[in-house]
All heavy atoms as a GROMACS GRO file, in nm:
protein
  488
    1MET      N    1   0.657   2.114   0.372
    1MET     CA    2   0.609   2.055   0.495
    1MET      C    3   0.712   1.955   0.546
    1MET      O    4   0.764   1.874   0.472
    1MET     CB    5   0.475   1.986   0.471
    1MET     CG    6   0.419   1.921   0.592
    1MET     SD    7   0.255   1.854   0.553
    1MET     CE    8   0.218   1.777   0.704
    2LYS      N    9   0.741   1.961   0.670
    2LYS     CA   10   0.834   1.870   0.733
    2LYS      C   11   0.772   1.730   0.744
    2LYS      O   12   0.655   1.716   0.779
    2LYS     CB   13   0.870   1.921   0.872
    2LYS     CG   14   0.967   1.835   0.947
    2LYS     CD   15   0.995   1.895   1.083
    2LYS     CE   16   1.074   1.800   1.167
    2LYS     NZ   17   1.094   1.848   1.303
    3LYS      N   18   0.850   1.629   0.714
    3LYS     CA   19   0.798   1.491   0.722
    3LYS      C   20   0.805   1.441   0.865
    3LYS      O   21   0.905   1.459   0.933
    3LYS     CB   22   0.878   1.400   0.630
    3LYS     CG   23   0.859   1.438   0.484
    3LYS     CD   24   0.922   1.335   0.395
    3LYS     CE   25   0.907   1.380   0.253
    3LYS     NZ   26   0.832   1.294   0.173
    4ALA      N   27   0.699   1.377   0.909
    4ALA     CA   28   0.693   1.322   1.044
    4ALA      C   29   0.769   1.190   1.049
    4ALA      O   30   0.763   1.110   0.956
    4ALA     CB   31   0.548   1.300   1.086
    5GLN      N   32   0.839   1.168   1.157
    5GLN     CA   33   0.908   1.042   1.178
    5GLN      C   34   0.836   0.956   1.282
    5GLN      O   35   0.866   0.838   1.297
    5GLN     CB   36   1.052   1.067   1.220
    5GLN     CG   37   1.134   1.133   1.112
    5GLN     CD   38   1.280   1.150   1.152
    5GLN    OE1   39   1.322   1.104   1.257
    5GLN    NE2   40   1.355   1.218   1.069
    6HIS      N   41   0.742   1.015   1.354
    6HIS     CA   42   0.667   0.946   1.458
    6HIS      C   43   0.520   0.985   1.446
    6HIS      O   44   0.487   1.095   1.403
    6HIS     CB   45   0.718   0.982   1.597
    6HIS     CG   46   0.865   0.960   1.613
    6HIS    ND1   47   0.918   0.836   1.636
    6HIS    CD2   48   0.970   1.045   1.607
    6HIS    CE1   49   1.049   0.846   1.644
    6HIS    NE2   50   1.084   0.972   1.628
    7SER      N   51   0.431   0.895   1.488
    7SER     CA   52   0.288   0.922   1.474
    7SER      C   53   0.245   1.044   1.555
    7SER      O   54   0.155   1.117   1.513
    7SER     CB   55   0.206   0.800   1.516
    7SER     OG   56   0.234   0.765   1.651
    8TYR      N   57   0.308   1.072   1.668
    8TYR     CA   58   0.269   1.189   1.748
    8TYR      C   59   0.306   1.321   1.680
    8TYR      O   60   0.260   1.427   1.720
    8TYR     CB   61   0.328   1.182   1.890
    8TYR     CG   62   0.479   1.191   1.895
    8TYR    CD1   63   0.544   1.314   1.893
    8TYR    CD2   64   0.556   1.077   1.904
    8TYR    CE1   65   0.682   1.322   1.899
    8TYR    CE2   66   0.694   1.084   1.909
    8TYR     CZ   67   0.756   1.207   1.907
    8TYR     OH   68   0.894   1.214   1.911
    9GLU      N   69   0.388   1.317   1.576
    9GLU     CA   70   0.426   1.438   1.503
    9GLU      C   71   0.326   1.472   1.392
    9GLU      O   72   0.336   1.577   1.330
    9GLU     CB   73   0.565   1.420   1.442
    9GLU     CG   74   0.674   1.405   1.545
    9GLU     CD   75   0.809   1.376   1.484
    9GLU    OE1   76   0.818   1.291   1.393
    9GLU    OE2   77   0.906   1.437   1.529
   10LEU      N   78   0.230   1.384   1.368
   10LEU     CA   79   0.130   1.410   1.264
   10LEU      C   80   0.026   1.508   1.314
   10LEU      O   81  -0.013   1.505   1.430
   10LEU     CB   82   0.061   1.279   1.224
   10LEU     CG   83   0.152   1.174   1.160
   10LEU    CD1   84   0.076   1.043   1.146
   10LEU    CD2   85   0.203   1.222   1.026
   11PRO      N   86  -0.023   1.597   1.227
   11PRO     CA   87  -0.125   1.692   1.269
   11PRO      C   88  -0.259   1.623   1.296
   11PRO      O   89  -0.291   1.522   1.232
   11PRO     CB   90  -0.137   1.788   1.151
   11PRO     CG   91  -0.088   1.710   1.033
   11PRO     CD   92   0.014   1.614   1.086
   12GLN      N   93  -0.337   1.674   1.391
   12GLN     CA   94  -0.470   1.621   1.418
   12GLN      C   95  -0.563   1.659   1.304
   12GLN      O   96  -0.561   1.772   1.256
   12GLN     CB   97  -0.525   1.679   1.550
   12GLN     CG   98  -0.451   1.630   1.672
   12GLN     CD   99  -0.478   1.484   1.700
   12GLN    OE1  100  -0.588   1.434   1.679
   12GLN    NE2  101  -0.375   1.414   1.745
   13ARG      N  102  -0.644   1.566   1.257
   13ARG     CA  103  -0.738   1.589   1.147
   13ARG      C  104  -0.876   1.542   1.190
   13ARG      O  105  -0.890   1.458   1.278
   13ARG     CB  106  -0.696   1.511   1.022
   13ARG     CG  107  -0.555   1.538   0.974
   13ARG     CD  108  -0.549   1.670   0.899
   13ARG     NE  109  -0.414   1.705   0.865
   13ARG     CZ  110  -0.367   1.713   0.742
   13ARG    NH1  111  -0.445   1.689   0.641
   13ARG    NH2  112  -0.243   1.748   0.722
   14ASP      N  113  -0.979   1.593   1.123
   14ASP     CA  114  -1.116   1.550   1.154
   14ASP      C  115  -1.168   1.450   1.050
   14ASP      O  116  -1.286   1.436   1.030
   14ASP     CB  117  -1.209   1.671   1.163
   14ASP     CG  118  -1.216   1.750   1.034
   14ASP    OD1  119  -1.135   1.724   0.943
   14ASP    OD2  120  -1.302   1.837   1.023
   15PHE      N  121  -1.077   1.380   0.985
   15PHE     CA  122  -1.116   1.277   0.890
   15PHE      C  123  -1.011   1.166   0.891
   15PHE      O  124  -0.901   1.183   0.944
   15PHE     CB  125  -1.130   1.333   0.748
   15PHE     CG  126  -1.001   1.385   0.690
   15PHE    CD1  127  -0.919   1.302   0.614
   15PHE    CD2  128  -0.961   1.515   0.711
   15PHE    CE1  129  -0.800   1.350   0.561
   15PHE    CE2  130  -0.843   1.564   0.657
   15PHE     CZ  131  -0.762   1.480   0.583
   16ILE      N  132  -1.047   1.053   0.833
   16ILE     CA  133  -0.956   0.940   0.822
   16ILE      C  134  -0.934   0.912   0.674
   16ILE      O  135  -1.029   0.904   0.597
   16ILE     CB  136  -1.013   0.814   0.890
   16ILE    CG1  137  -1.027   0.839   1.040
   16ILE    CG2  138  -0.925   0.693   0.862
   16ILE    CD1  139  -1.100   0.728   1.113
   17ASN      N  140  -0.810   0.899   0.635
   17ASN     CA  141  -0.775   0.865   0.497
   17ASN      C  142  -0.728   0.719   0.496
   17ASN      O  143  -0.634   0.684   0.564
   17ASN     CB  144  -0.664   0.957   0.447
   17ASN     CG  145  -0.636   0.936   0.301
   17ASN    OD1  146  -0.728   0.921   0.222
   17ASN    ND2  147  -0.510   0.935   0.265
   18LEU      N  148  -0.797   0.635   0.420
   18LEU     CA  149  -0.766   0.493   0.415
   18LEU      C  150  -0.730   0.456   0.273
   18LEU      O  151  -0.809   0.475   0.181
   18LEU     CB  152  -0.888   0.412   0.462
   18LEU     CG  153  -0.876   0.261   0.454
   18LEU    CD1  154  -0.768   0.211   0.548
   18LEU    CD2  155  -1.010   0.198   0.486
   19ASN      N  156  -0.609   0.405   0.253
   19ASN     CA  157  -0.565   0.359   0.121
   19ASN      C  158  -0.564   0.207   0.120
   19ASN      O  159  -0.500   0.145   0.206
   19ASN     CB  160  -0.425   0.410   0.090
   19ASN     CG  161  -0.419   0.560   0.081
   19ASN    OD1  162  -0.507   0.623   0.024
   19ASN    ND2  163  -0.318   0.617   0.141
   20ILE      N  164  -0.635   0.147   0.026
   20ILE     CA  165  -0.641   0.002   0.014
   20ILE      C  166  -0.587  -0.036  -0.123
   20ILE      O  167  -0.641   0.005  -0.225
   20ILE     CB  168  -0.785  -0.049   0.032
   20ILE    CG1  169  -0.837  -0.010   0.170
   20ILE    CG2  170  -0.790  -0.200   0.013
   20ILE    CD1  171  -0.981  -0.042   0.194
   21ASP      N  172  -0.481  -0.111  -0.125
   21ASP     CA  173  -0.417  -0.152  -0.249
   21ASP      C  174  -0.454  -0.296  -0.282
   21ASP      O  175  -0.456  -0.382  -0.194
   21ASP     CB  176  -0.266  -0.140  -0.239
   21ASP     CG  177  -0.221   0.003  -0.217
   21ASP    OD1  178  -0.284   0.093  -0.274
   21ASP    OD2  179  -0.124   0.024  -0.143
   22LEU      N  180  -0.476  -0.324  -0.409
   22LEU     CA  181  -0.507  -0.460  -0.454
   22LEU      C  182  -0.379  -0.541  -0.471
   22LEU      O  183  -0.369  -0.651  -0.423
   22LEU     CB  184  -0.585  -0.456  -0.585
   22LEU     CG  185  -0.606  -0.590  -0.655
   22LEU    CD1  186  -0.689  -0.683  -0.567
   22LEU    CD2  187  -0.673  -0.570  -0.789
   23ASN      N  188  -0.282  -0.487  -0.538
   23ASN     CA  189  -0.160  -0.561  -0.570
   23ASN      C  190  -0.038  -0.476  -0.547
   23ASN      O  191  -0.043  -0.354  -0.554
   23ASN     CB  192  -0.160  -0.602  -0.718
   23ASN     CG  193  -0.256  -0.714  -0.748
   23ASN    OD1  194  -0.277  -0.802  -0.665
   23ASN    ND2  195  -0.315  -0.712  -0.865
   24ILE      N  196   0.072  -0.543  -0.523
   24ILE     CA  197   0.201  -0.476  -0.521
   24ILE      C  198   0.292  -0.551  -0.617
   24ILE      O  199   0.268  -0.667  -0.649
   24ILE     CB  200   0.263  -0.472  -0.379
   24ILE    CG1  201   0.282  -0.612  -0.324
   24ILE    CG2  202   0.179  -0.388  -0.287
   24ILE    CD1  203   0.361  -0.616  -0.196
   25HIS      N  204   0.395  -0.485  -0.663
   25HIS     CA  205   0.482  -0.545  -0.765
   25HIS      C  206   0.566  -0.658  -0.710
   25HIS      O  207   0.596  -0.754  -0.778
   25HIS     CB  208   0.573  -0.438  -0.826
   25HIS     CG  209   0.663  -0.491  -0.932
   25HIS    ND1  210   0.615  -0.537  -1.052
   25HIS    CD2  211   0.797  -0.509  -0.936
   25HIS    CE1  212   0.716  -0.580  -1.126
   25HIS    NE2  213   0.828  -0.563  -1.057
   26GLY      N  214   0.606  -0.652  -0.588
   26GLY     CA  215   0.689  -0.756  -0.529
   26GLY      C  216   0.782  -0.694  -0.426
   26GLY      O  217   0.777  -0.575  -0.399
   27VAL      N  218   0.870  -0.775  -0.372
   27VAL     CA  219   0.958  -0.727  -0.267
   27VAL      C  220   1.097  -0.692  -0.319
   27VAL      O  221   1.183  -0.656  -0.242
   27VAL     CB  222   0.970  -0.831  -0.153
   27VAL    CG1  223   0.837  -0.848  -0.084
   27VAL    CG2  224   1.020  -0.964  -0.207
   28GLY      N  225   1.120  -0.704  -0.446
   28GLY     CA  226   1.250  -0.668  -0.502
   28GLY      C  227   1.321  -0.787  -0.560
   28GLY      O  228   1.269  -0.898  -0.567
   29GLY      N  229   1.442  -0.762  -0.601
   29GLY     CA  230   1.522  -0.868  -0.664
   29GLY      C  231   1.597  -0.951  -0.562
   29GLY      O  232   1.572  -0.946  -0.442
   30ASN      N  233   1.690  -1.027  -0.611
   30ASN     CA  234   1.768  -1.116  -0.526
   30ASN      C  235   1.883  -1.046  -0.456
   30ASN      O  236   1.952  -1.106  -0.375
   30ASN     CB  237   1.824  -1.232  -0.608
   30ASN     CG  238   1.713  -1.323  -0.656
   30ASN    OD1  239   1.612  -1.337  -0.591
   30ASN    ND2  240   1.732  -1.383  -0.771
   31ASP      N  241   1.908  -0.922  -0.491
   31ASP     CA  242   2.017  -0.848  -0.428
   31ASP      C  243   1.974  -0.703  -0.410
   31ASP      O  244   1.863  -0.665  -0.443
   31ASP     CB  245   2.144  -0.856  -0.512
   31ASP     CG  246   2.126  -0.799  -0.653
   31ASP    OD1  247   2.042  -0.710  -0.672
   31ASP    OD2  248   2.198  -0.844  -0.743
   32SER      N  249   2.058  -0.622  -0.356
   32SER     CA  250   2.024  -0.481  -0.335
   32SER      C  251   2.080  -0.392  -0.444
   32SER      O  252   2.088  -0.271  -0.427
   32SER     CB  253   2.076  -0.436  -0.198
   32SER     OG  254   2.217  -0.449  -0.194
   33TRP      N  255   2.119  -0.449  -0.556
   33TRP     CA  256   2.184  -0.373  -0.663
   33TRP      C  257   2.093  -0.350  -0.782
   33TRP      O  258   2.139  -0.329  -0.893
   33TRP     CB  259   2.312  -0.444  -0.706
   33TRP     CG  260   2.408  -0.459  -0.594
   33TRP    CD1  261   2.427  -0.570  -0.518
   33TRP    CD2  262   2.492  -0.358  -0.540
   33TRP    NE1  263   2.520  -0.546  -0.420
   33TRP    CE2  264   2.562  -0.415  -0.432
   33TRP    CE3  265   2.516  -0.225  -0.572
   33TRP    CZ2  266   2.654  -0.344  -0.357
   33TRP    CZ3  267   2.608  -0.155  -0.496
   33TRP    CH2  268   2.676  -0.215  -0.391
   34GLY      N  269   1.961  -0.358  -0.763
   34GLY     CA  270   1.869  -0.325  -0.872
   34GLY      C  271   1.824  -0.443  -0.955
   34GLY      O  272   1.771  -0.424  -1.064
   35ALA      N  273   1.843  -0.564  -0.908
   35ALA     CA  274   1.795  -0.680  -0.983
   35ALA      C  275   1.643  -0.676  -0.992
   35ALA      O  276   1.575  -0.627  -0.902
   35ALA     CB  277   1.839  -0.810  -0.915
   36ARG      N  278   1.591  -0.725  -1.102
   36ARG     CA  279   1.446  -0.728  -1.120
   36ARG      C  280   1.382  -0.826  -1.023
   36ARG      O  281   1.444  -0.922  -0.978
   36ARG     CB  282   1.412  -0.767  -1.264
   36ARG     CG  283   1.454  -0.663  -1.365
   36ARG     CD  284   1.408  -0.699  -1.506
   36ARG     NE  285   1.267  -0.732  -1.515
   36ARG     CZ  286   1.167  -0.644  -1.525
   36ARG    NH1  287   1.192  -0.516  -1.525
   36ARG    NH2  288   1.042  -0.685  -1.535
   37THR      N  289   1.254  -0.801  -0.993
   37THR     CA  290   1.177  -0.891  -0.908
   37THR      C  291   1.161  -1.025  -0.979
   37THR      O  292   1.138  -1.030  -1.099
   37THR     CB  293   1.039  -0.831  -0.878
   37THR    OG1  294   1.057  -0.702  -0.822
   37THR    CG2  295   0.959  -0.916  -0.785
   38MET      N  296   1.171  -1.134  -0.905
   38MET     CA  297   1.157  -1.266  -0.964
   38MET      C  298   1.016  -1.282  -1.022
   38MET      O  299   0.918  -1.233  -0.966
   38MET     CB  300   1.184  -1.373  -0.858
   38MET     CG  301   1.327  -1.372  -0.807
   38MET     SD  302   1.354  -1.482  -0.666
   38MET     CE  303   1.313  -1.640  -0.734
   39ASP      N  304   1.006  -1.351  -1.134
   39ASP     CA  305   0.879  -1.367  -1.204
   39ASP      C  306   0.768  -1.421  -1.114
   39ASP      O  307   0.654  -1.379  -1.123
   39ASP     CB  308   0.894  -1.458  -1.325
   39ASP     CG  309   0.969  -1.392  -1.440
   39ASP    OD1  310   0.977  -1.266  -1.440
   39ASP    OD2  311   1.019  -1.464  -1.528
   40LYS      N  312   0.801  -1.514  -1.024
   40LYS     CA  313   0.696  -1.573  -0.940
   40LYS      C  314   0.640  -1.473  -0.839
   40LYS      O  315   0.538  -1.499  -0.778
   40LYS     CB  316   0.747  -1.699  -0.870
   40LYS     CG  317   0.856  -1.676  -0.767
   40LYS     CD  318   0.898  -1.809  -0.707
   40LYS     CE  319   1.004  -1.793  -0.600
   40LYS     NZ  320   1.041  -1.920  -0.540
   41TYR      N  321   0.704  -1.358  -0.821
   41TYR     CA  322   0.657  -1.257  -0.726
   41TYR      C  323   0.604  -1.131  -0.795
   41TYR      O  324   0.578  -1.031  -0.730
   41TYR     CB  325   0.769  -1.217  -0.630
   41TYR     CG  326   0.816  -1.331  -0.544
   41TYR    CD1  327   0.947  -1.375  -0.551
   41TYR    CD2  328   0.728  -1.396  -0.458
   41TYR    CE1  329   0.991  -1.481  -0.473
   41TYR    CE2  330   0.771  -1.502  -0.380
   41TYR     CZ  331   0.902  -1.544  -0.388
   41TYR     OH  332   0.944  -1.648  -0.311
   42THR      N  333   0.588  -1.134  -0.925
   42THR     CA  334   0.537  -1.018  -0.997
   42THR      C  335   0.391  -1.039  -1.037
   42THR      O  336   0.340  -1.151  -1.035
   42THR     CB  337   0.620  -0.989  -1.123
   42THR    OG1  338   0.611  -1.100  -1.212
   42THR    CG2  339   0.764  -0.961  -1.090
   43ILE      N  340   0.324  -0.930  -1.072
   43ILE     CA  341   0.186  -0.937  -1.119
   43ILE      C  342   0.183  -0.901  -1.267
   43ILE      O  343   0.273  -0.833  -1.316
   43ILE     CB  344   0.093  -0.841  -1.040
   43ILE    CG1  345   0.143  -0.698  -1.050
   43ILE    CG2  346   0.083  -0.883  -0.895
   43ILE    CD1  347   0.048  -0.595  -0.998
   44ASP      N  348   0.084  -0.948  -1.336
   44ASP     CA  349   0.068  -0.919  -1.479
   44ASP      C  350  -0.004  -0.785  -1.493
   44ASP      O  351  -0.122  -0.773  -1.460
   44ASP     CB  352  -0.011  -1.031  -1.545
   44ASP     CG  353  -0.028  -1.011  -1.696
   44ASP    OD1  354   0.018  -0.909  -1.749
   44ASP    OD2  355  -0.085  -1.101  -1.760
   45GLY      N  356   0.066  -0.684  -1.538
   45GLY     CA  357   0.007  -0.551  -1.553
   45GLY      C  358  -0.093  -0.540  -1.666
   45GLY      O  359  -0.164  -0.441  -1.678
   46ASN      N  360  -0.102  -0.642  -1.751
   46ASN     CA  361  -0.196  -0.642  -1.864
   46ASN      C  362  -0.325  -0.715  -1.832
   46ASN      O  363  -0.414  -0.723  -1.914
   46ASN     CB  364  -0.130  -0.703  -1.988
   46ASN     CG  365  -0.014  -0.621  -2.035
   46ASN    OD1  366  -0.021  -0.499  -2.043
   46ASN    ND2  367   0.097  -0.688  -2.064
   47GLN      N  368  -0.336  -0.770  -1.713
   47GLN     CA  369  -0.455  -0.844  -1.672
   47GLN      C  370  -0.541  -0.754  -1.584
   47GLN      O  371  -0.490  -0.680  -1.500
   47GLN     CB  372  -0.414  -0.969  -1.594
   47GLN     CG  373  -0.530  -1.049  -1.543
   47GLN     CD  374  -0.485  -1.172  -1.465
   47GLN    OE1  375  -0.372  -1.217  -1.479
   47GLN    NE2  376  -0.572  -1.224  -1.382
   48ALA      N  377  -0.673  -0.762  -1.602
   48ALA     CA  378  -0.766  -0.685  -1.518
   48ALA      C  379  -0.784  -0.756  -1.385
   48ALA      O  380  -0.798  -0.879  -1.379
   48ALA     CB  381  -0.900  -0.671  -1.588
   49TYR      N  382  -0.782  -0.680  -1.275
   49TYR     CA  383  -0.802  -0.734  -1.142
   49TYR      C  384  -0.920  -0.661  -1.078
   49TYR      O  385  -0.938  -0.542  -1.098
   49TYR     CB  386  -0.679  -0.714  -1.054
   49TYR     CG  387  -0.558  -0.790  -1.100
   49TYR    CD1  388  -0.466  -0.732  -1.184
   49TYR    CD2  389  -0.535  -0.920  -1.057
   49TYR    CE1  390  -0.354  -0.802  -1.227
   49TYR    CE2  391  -0.424  -0.990  -1.098
   49TYR     CZ  392  -0.334  -0.930  -1.183
   49TYR     OH  393  -0.224  -1.000  -1.224
   50LYS      N  394  -1.001  -0.734  -1.000
   50LYS     CA  395  -1.114  -0.674  -0.929
   50LYS      C  396  -1.120  -0.731  -0.790
   50LYS      O  397  -1.086  -0.848  -0.769
   50LYS     CB  398  -1.246  -0.704  -1.001
   50LYS     CG  399  -1.263  -0.635  -1.134
   50LYS     CD  400  -1.386  -0.675  -1.212
   50LYS     CE  401  -1.504  -0.715  -1.129
   50LYS     NZ  402  -1.626  -0.739  -1.207
   51TYR      N  403  -1.164  -0.650  -0.696
   51TYR     CA  404  -1.192  -0.699  -0.561
   51TYR      C  405  -1.290  -0.605  -0.496
   51TYR      O  406  -1.315  -0.495  -0.545
   51TYR     CB  407  -1.065  -0.716  -0.479
   51TYR     CG  408  -1.000  -0.588  -0.431
   51TYR    CD1  409  -1.004  -0.552  -0.297
   51TYR    CD2  410  -0.933  -0.503  -0.517
   51TYR    CE1  411  -0.943  -0.436  -0.251
   51TYR    CE2  412  -0.872  -0.387  -0.473
   51TYR     CZ  413  -0.878  -0.354  -0.340
   51TYR     OH  414  -0.818  -0.240  -0.295
   52GLY      N  415  -1.348  -0.648  -0.388
   52GLY     CA  416  -1.446  -0.565  -0.319
   52GLY      C  417  -1.432  -0.580  -0.168
   52GLY      O  418  -1.368  -0.673  -0.119
   53PHE      N  419  -1.495  -0.489  -0.099
   53PHE     CA  420  -1.492  -0.491   0.048
   53PHE      C  421  -1.606  -0.406   0.101
   53PHE      O  422  -1.664  -0.326   0.029
   53PHE     CB  423  -1.358  -0.441   0.102
   53PHE     CG  424  -1.321  -0.304   0.053
   53PHE    CD1  425  -1.359  -0.192   0.123
   53PHE    CD2  426  -1.249  -0.289  -0.063
   53PHE    CE1  427  -1.326  -0.065   0.076
   53PHE    CE2  428  -1.216  -0.164  -0.111
   53PHE     CZ  429  -1.254  -0.051  -0.040
   54ILE      N  430  -1.639  -0.428   0.226
   54ILE     CA  431  -1.743  -0.351   0.294
   54ILE      C  432  -1.682  -0.289   0.419
   54ILE      O  433  -1.616  -0.359   0.496
   54ILE     CB  434  -1.862  -0.441   0.332
   54ILE    CG1  435  -1.927  -0.499   0.207
   54ILE    CG2  436  -1.963  -0.362   0.415
   54ILE    CD1  437  -2.034  -0.604   0.236
   55LEU      N  438  -1.704  -0.160   0.437
   55LEU     CA  439  -1.661  -0.091   0.558
   55LEU      C  440  -1.784  -0.058   0.641
   55LEU      O  441  -1.883  -0.010   0.588
   55LEU     CB  442  -1.587   0.039   0.522
   55LEU     CG  443  -1.458   0.026   0.445
   55LEU    CD1  444  -1.403   0.163   0.411
   55LEU    CD2  445  -1.355  -0.052   0.524
   56GLU      N  446  -1.777  -0.087   0.769
   56GLU     CA  447  -1.886  -0.052   0.860
   56GLU      C  448  -1.832   0.032   0.972
   56GLU      O  449  -1.721   0.011   1.018
   56GLU     CB  450  -1.951  -0.178   0.916
   56GLU     CG  451  -2.021  -0.262   0.811
   56GLU     CD  452  -2.093  -0.379   0.872
   56GLU    OE1  453  -2.130  -0.372   0.991
   56GLU    OE2  454  -2.112  -0.479   0.801
   57TYR      N  455  -1.912   0.127   1.017
   57TYR     CA  456  -1.873   0.214   1.126
   57TYR      C  457  -1.982   0.215   1.231
   57TYR      O  458  -2.100   0.235   1.198
   57TYR     CB  459  -1.847   0.357   1.075
   57TYR     CG  460  -1.820   0.456   1.185
   57TYR    CD1  461  -1.698   0.454   1.250
   57TYR    CD2  462  -1.914   0.549   1.222
   57TYR    CE1  463  -1.670   0.544   1.351
   57TYR    CE2  464  -1.889   0.640   1.322
   57TYR     CZ  465  -1.766   0.638   1.387
   57TYR     OH  466  -1.739   0.727   1.486
   58ASP      N  467  -1.946   0.190   1.352
   58ASP     CA  468  -2.041   0.193   1.462
   58ASP      C  469  -1.998   0.303   1.558
   58ASP      O  470  -1.894   0.292   1.623
   58ASP     CB  471  -2.045   0.058   1.532
   58ASP     CG  472  -2.152   0.051   1.640
   58ASP    OD1  473  -2.224   0.150   1.659
   58ASP    OD2  474  -2.163  -0.054   1.703
   59ALA      N  475  -2.074   0.410   1.567
   59ALA     CA  476  -2.037   0.526   1.648
   59ALA      C  477  -2.051   0.500   1.798
   59ALA      O  478  -2.005   0.578   1.878
   59ALA     CB  479  -2.121   0.646   1.609
   60GLU      N  480  -2.113   0.392   1.836
   60GLU     CA  481  -2.133   0.364   1.979
   60GLU      C  482  -2.012   0.299   2.042
   60GLU      O  483  -1.941   0.223   1.995
   60GLU     CB  484  -2.256   0.279   2.001
   60GLU     CG  485  -2.380   0.355   1.960
   60GLU     CD  486  -2.505   0.274   1.987
   60GLU    OE1  487  -2.502   0.150   1.978
   60GLU    OE2  488  -2.606   0.337   2.018
   0.00000   0.00000   0.00000
């Protein structure tokens, strides 16, 4: 499948796919050469995280 570069190139669908992420690892290191993310911007992968949300839809 060809990758779309613009939203108008996406196929029309009869559903909505929503991805909600709790955490991200960080924005990267101090340089563009593969440095690790600084500790203050990382998450602990051994800790349990929880969150919740409510989605409402009004067809009117």
